[in-house]
N, C-alpha and C positions, 0 to 999 in steps of 0.2 A: 681423343680427350674424353673422359668419363665424367658424368655429372650426378652427382648424388642429390637425392632431395630429402632433406632432412625434415621431418615435420614433428609436431609434439607427439609425444606419446599418449595412448589412450587413458584418460583419467582413471584413477584407481576407485570406480564406483563400486567395485564389489567389497573391497576392503572398508570404505566409507559405509556402505550399507550395512556391513557386518558389525562395525563398530556402534552404529546408530542404533542398530536393533538389541545390540548387548547392553548399551547404556539406558535403553527404553523398558528392558526386561522382556522383549518380545523374542529373543533370541531362543534357540534349541537349549535343552537341558545340558546338553554336553558344552555348548558355548558358554553359557553362564557358570558352569563348574570348571572351567579351564584355569582362570586366574587362580582360583584356591588350589587347585591341583599342582600347579608351578610353585606355589608358596609351601604346599607340603614337600614337594621335592627339594626344594632348596632347604627346607628344615630338616629332611631326611639327611641330607649330605652335610649340614652342619654337625647332626648328632653322630653320624659315622666319623666324621674327622675329628671330633672332641671338643668342638667350639661351645656347645651346649651341653652341661653336665646332665649325666644319666642316672639317676636315683634309683630305678625300678625298671630293668630291661624289658620285663614281662608286659609292663603297662605301656610302655613306649613301642613296643612291638605290636601289641594290640591296636594301639592309636594310628600307626603307620598302615596296618593291615586294613582297618576300618576307612581310613581315607583312601586306600586303592580300592576297596570294594565300592565306596561311593563312587569313585571314577569309572569302574566298571559298570555300575547301575548307569550313569549318565550315558555311557557310550550305548548300552543296548536298550535304553528307553526311546522308542521312535515313533510308536503307535499313539494315535491320538487319545485314547483312553486312558494311556499309562503315562502320557506327558504331565497331565495335573497332578497324578500321585508324585511322579518323580521330580517335579518342580519342589514340591517339599520334602520329600525323603531325602533326596542328595544332600541339601544343605543342613538337614538335620543330623545325618550322618557324619557330615564335616564337623559340625559342632560338637558332636560326641567324641570324635576323633581328636579335636582340640582338647577336650576335658581329659580324655587319657594321656595324651601328650603331657599336659600340665601336671597331672598328677604323676607322671613317670619321671618327668625332670625334675619338677619342684622349682622351675624357674619361670619367672615372669616373662620372660624372652618369648616364649611360645605362643603367647596371648595375642601376638599381632596376627595369628591365624584366624582368630574369630571375626577379623574385618570381613573376608571373603563371604562365609556363609550368612553374616547378619545383613550385608548390603544385598545379597541375592535374595534373602527373605523378605527383605524391605522392597525389592523391586517386584518381586511377584506378588506380594500384597497389594502394592499401589497398581499394578496392572488388572489385577482382579478387581479391584474398587473401581478403578476407571471403566472397565468393562462391563460392571454391574449398573453404573451411572448410565452408560450409554444404551444398556439394554431397557433401562426402566425408561429413559426419556424416548426411547423409539416406541416402547409399548403405549406409552402415555399418548403419542400421536396416533398410534393406530385407534386406541380408545376413543379420544377425541373426534377423530375422522367417522368412525363408526356411530358414534352418539349423533353427531351432526346428520348422518346420512338418514338416520331411523327419523327425525323430526321431519 
């Protein structure tokens, strides 16, 4: 007779950690741009199938190319000094891609793509502000300790 021991599988801490990092704005540039890249992919499929009308094909193609370029930049940005610039450059490029798609289609339906870059920019701004506050409070503690040591 064979006995199997069934145990609960290991918790998904990796997935939970990634989602928490993404929601707090501390994920990598690539992780923060993935939801928007997925929305651009859906938009490209809808444009290709003909669900969303195309008024100017060149503008639509330029918008999709800019979105792809922003995704490529998000993949390539891994160094510490480039991450700060990429954290702003990728969502701004995605906003430009939304503008080109909107101009090329003339449809307000593509404006739902604005949500991803705007939320990313808000999270980056909030993260930078919280880091500034943390740095200023830690430097204030250092200054207080230094001034009390002088007395």
